C-alpha positions as CSV (number, residue, x, y, z in Angstrom):
1,X,9.5,-18.1,20.5
2,X,10.4,-15.5,17.9
3,X,10.1,-16.1,14.2
4,X,13.2,-15.5,12.1
5,X,12.7,-14.7,8.4
6,X,15.3,-15.1,5.6
7,X,13.6,-13.4,2.6
8,X,11.0,-10.7,2.9
9,X,8.8,-9.6,0.0
10,X,7.5,-6.0,0.0
11,X,5.0,-5.1,-2.8
12,X,4.9,-1.4,-3.5
13,X,2.6,0.7,-5.6
14,X,3.6,4.3,-4.6
15,X,0.9,4.6,-1.9
16,X,1.6,5.8,1.6
17,X,0.5,2.4,2.9
18,X,3.1,0.7,0.7
19,X,5.8,3.1,1.9
20,X,4.8,2.3,5.6
21,X,5.1,-1.4,4.8
22,X,8.6,-0.8,3.3
23,X,9.7,1.0,6.4
24,X,8.4,-1.9,8.6
25,X,10.1,-4.5,6.4
26,X,13.4,-2.6,6.7
27,X,13.1,-2.5,10.5
28,X,12.3,-6.3,10.5
29,X,15.2,-7.1,8.2
30,X,17.6,-5.1,10.4
31,X,16.4,-6.8,13.5
32,X,16.8,-10.3,12.0
33,X,20.3,-9.7,10.6
34,X,21.2,-11.1,7.2
35,X,17.7,-11.0,5.7
36,X,17.1,-10.5,2.0
37,X,14.6,-7.8,1.1
38,X,12.8,-8.0,-2.2
39,X,10.8,-4.9,-3.2
40,X,8.3,-5.7,-6.0
41,X,6.0,-3.7,-8.2
42,X,3.4,-5.5,-10.2
43,X,2.0,-3.6,-13.2
44,X,-1.6,-4.7,-13.8
45,X,-1.6,-5.4,-17.5
46,X,-5.3,-6.1,-17.5
47,X,-6.0,-2.5,-16.7
48,X,-3.7,-1.3,-19.5
49,X,-5.4,-3.6,-22.0
50,X,-8.7,-1.8,-21.4
51,X,-7.2,1.5,-22.6
52,X,-8.2,2.0,-26.2
53,X,-5.1,4.2,-27.0
54,X,-2.7,1.6,-25.6
55,X,0.6,1.3,-27.3
56,X,4.1,0.0,-26.4
57,X,5.3,3.5,-25.3
58,X,2.7,3.5,-22.5
59,X,4.0,0.3,-21.0
60,X,7.6,1.6,-21.4
61,X,6.6,4.8,-19.6
62,X,4.9,2.9,-16.8
63,X,7.8,0.5,-16.4
64,X,10.3,3.4,-16.3
65,X,8.3,5.2,-13.6
66,X,8.2,1.9,-11.6
67,X,11.9,1.4,-12.0
68,X,12.7,4.9,-10.8
69,X,10.5,4.4,-7.7
70,X,12.0,1.1,-7.0
71,X,15.5,2.5,-7.2
72,X,14.5,5.2,-4.6
73,X,13.0,2.5,-2.3
74,X,16.1,0.3,-2.7
75,X,18.3,3.3,-1.8
76,X,16.2,4.0,1.3
77,X,16.7,0.4,2.4
78,X,20.5,0.4,1.8
79,X,20.8,3.8,3.4
80,X,19.1,2.3,6.5
81,X,21.9,-0.3,6.6
82,X,20.6,-3.3,4.6
83,X,23.0,-4.8,2.2
84,X,20.9,-7.6,0.6
85,X,18.2,-5.6,-1.2
86,X,16.8,-6.2,-4.7
87,X,13.8,-5.1,-6.6
88,X,11.7,-6.5,-9.4
89,X,9.0,-5.4,-11.8
90,X,6.4,-7.9,-12.8
91,X,3.4,-7.8,-15.2
92,X,0.0,-9.5,-14.6
93,X,-2.6,-9.7,-11.9
94,X,-1.2,-8.0,-8.7
95,X,-3.3,-10.3,-6.5
96,X,-2.0,-13.6,-7.7
97,X,1.5,-12.3,-8.4
98,X,1.9,-10.9,-4.9
99,X,0.0,-13.6,-2.9
100,X,1.4,-16.7,-4.7
101,X,3.6,-16.4,-7.8
102,X,6.4,-14.1,-6.6
103,X,6.7,-15.6,-3.1
104,X,7.0,-19.1,-4.6
105,X,9.5,-18.0,-7.2
106,X,11.8,-16.2,-4.9
107,X,11.2,-18.5,-1.9
108,X,10.1,-15.7,0.4
109,X,8.9,-16.6,3.9
110,X,7.2,-13.3,4.7
111,X,5.1,-10.7,2.8
112,X,5.0,-7.3,4.3
113,X,2.1,-5.3,2.7
114,X,0.3,-2.1,3.2
115,X,-3.3,-2.2,4.5
116,X,-4.6,-0.8,1.3
117,X,-3.2,0.4,-2.0
118,X,-3.8,3.0,-4.6
119,X,-6.8,1.8,-6.5
120,X,-10.0,2.4,-4.4
121,X,-12.4,1.5,-7.3
122,X,-10.8,-1.9,-7.8
123,X,-10.8,-2.6,-4.1
124,X,-14.5,-1.9,-4.0
125,X,-15.3,-4.0,-7.0
126,X,-13.0,-7.0,-6.7
127,X,-11.4,-6.7,-3.3
128,X,-8.0,-5.6,-2.2
129,X,-4.7,-7.2,-3.0
130,X,-4.0,-7.2,0.7
131,X,-7.2,-9.1,1.6
132,X,-6.4,-11.6,-1.2
133,X,-2.8,-12.0,0.0
134,X,-3.9,-12.7,3.6
135,X,-6.4,-15.3,2.4
136,X,-4.3,-17.0,-0.3
137,X,-0.6,-16.7,0.6
138,X,1.0,-19.9,2.0
139,X,3.5,-17.9,3.9
140,X,3.2,-15.3,6.7
141,X,1.7,-12.0,5.8
142,X,2.2,-8.9,7.9
143,X,-0.3,-6.1,7.1
144,X,1.0,-2.7,8.0
145,X,-1.3,0.3,8.6
146,X,-0.3,3.7,7.6
147,X,0.0,6.0,10.7
148,X,-2.7,8.3,9.4
149,X,-5.1,5.3,9.1
150,X,-4.2,3.9,12.5
151,X,-5.1,7.2,14.2
152,X,-8.7,7.2,12.9
């Protein structure tokens, strides 16, 4: 029996692993037909609050960079033949936003996520977003390994 999904959430952070997850999500969405693909970037506001020189222009710059990346990812998905693609930028804890908050809000039934993300230090100290999502999400989670990692 094969599982059919209606709405796939793909969290991205600019890493190669996230890009591999996006490619896999695009493939799944094409195979299943009229699947909605939601590409999300969660800006970790806790990390920004720890920067002493924080001001509003910093968050604006980070948000604009995220928007440009998401536009590129959306174009990649539409160029691949998907018509139901959107993106979103959220602010908060990436772990809880990706594992529980966003899926519940958008009624996703699958999270496709890279095996690891950008922040190695955070992963060592508090655990990866991917590991948290696999433990805490109430929907299916597909963990995608980057080809480079899979060859090791």
